[in-house]
C-alpha positions in Angstrom: 42.0 0.4 -48.4 42.2 3.9 -49.2 39.1 5.8 -49.0 39.1 6.3 -53.3 39.8 2.3 -53.8 36.4 1.9 -51.4 33.2 1.5 -52.7 30.2 3.7 -51.6 28.5 0.4 -50.8 31.7 -0.8 -48.6 31.9 3.7 -47.3 27.9 2.9 -46.2 28.8 -0.2 -44.6 31.6 0.8 -42.5 29.6 3.5 -41.8 26.7 1.8 -40.4 29.4 -0.2 -38.2 30.3 3.0 -36.9 33.7 3.6 -39.2 33.2 7.6 -39.6 36.6 7.9 -40.9 34.9 7.0 -44.4 33.2 10.1 -44.2 35.7 12.8 -43.9 33.0 15.5 -44.1 31.1 14.4 -41.4 34.3 14.3 -39.0 35.0 17.4 -40.2 31.4 19.3 -39.4 32.1 19.0 -36.0 35.3 19.9 -35.6 35.5 23.3 -33.6 31.9 22.9 -32.8 32.9 22.5 -29.2 34.9 25.5 -28.3 33.1 27.5 -30.6 29.9 27.1 -27.5 31.5 28.0 -25.0 30.3 25.1 -23.0 32.3 23.3 -20.6 32.4 19.4 -21.9 29.7 17.8 -19.9 27.1 20.5 -21.1 27.9 19.9 -24.1 27.3 16.5 -24.4 24.2 16.8 -22.1 23.1 19.6 -24.7 24.2 16.7 -28.3 21.8 14.5 -26.2 19.2 16.4 -26.1 18.9 17.1 -29.6 19.2 13.5 -30.0 16.0 13.2 -28.2 14.5 16.0 -30.2 15.9 14.5 -33.8 15.7 11.0 -32.4 18.5 10.2 -33.8 20.1 6.5 -35.0 21.3 4.0 -32.6 24.9 5.0 -33.5 24.8 8.2 -33.4 23.8 7.5 -29.8 26.5 5.7 -29.4 29.3 7.9 -31.0 27.9 10.7 -28.8 27.4 8.1 -25.5 31.2 7.6 -25.5 32.1 11.1 -26.2 30.0 11.6 -23.1 31.5 8.5 -20.7 34.9 10.1 -21.7 33.9 13.5 -20.7 32.8 11.8 -17.4 29.6 12.4 -17.9 26.9 9.9 -15.6 23.9 7.7 -16.2 21.8 10.0 -13.6 22.8 13.3 -15.6 21.9 12.1 -19.3 18.2 10.6 -17.4 18.5 14.0 -15.8 18.5 15.6 -19.7 15.7 13.4 -21.1 13.4 13.9 -18.0 14.5 17.9 -18.5 13.3 17.6 -21.8 10.5 15.2 -21.7 7.4 18.4 -20.7 8.8 20.1 -23.8 9.5 16.8 -26.7 7.0 14.7 -25.5 6.8 11.4 -23.7 7.3 9.2 -27.4 10.7 11.2 -28.1 11.6 10.0 -24.2 10.8 6.6 -24.7 12.2 6.7 -28.4 15.9 7.4 -27.2 15.4 5.3 -24.3 14.9 2.1 -26.6 18.0 4.0 -29.2 20.5 4.4 -26.1 20.1 0.6 -25.3 20.6 -0.4 -28.6 23.5 1.6 -29.1 24.9 0.1 -25.6 24.1 -3.9 -27.3 25.7 -2.0 -30.8 28.7 -0.9 -28.5 28.5 -4.5 -26.8 28.4 -6.4 -30.3 31.8 -4.1 -31.6 33.8 -4.9 -28.7 33.0 -8.5 -29.4 33.6 -8.4 -32.8 36.9 -6.7 -31.8 38.3 -9.2 -29.4 37.4 -11.7 -32.1 39.8 -10.0 -34.4 
């Protein structure tokens, strides 16, 4: 089903399930930001992870960014180190929330993997 024939409800359901292709604009917003940052891949992802913690990002946002971070070889220790580094600035509440969202993102990843295996 192409984007134009999908209802808004179907597109929102796809987005909630992690299908960012339904929102081309969202994908395009990220184009070129890595190159423009001048950062190496791991640092770029760690900065994005810090921003997610500050903004109290959704589990789906965490899933997308943790996946990209993992693809770039960012370790769990580096992620924890990043959260530890920003904790005095953002507070315990944001860090605990981030940890909970990370756990939900990992559960969601497992669920999506299981659904794909069933198809």
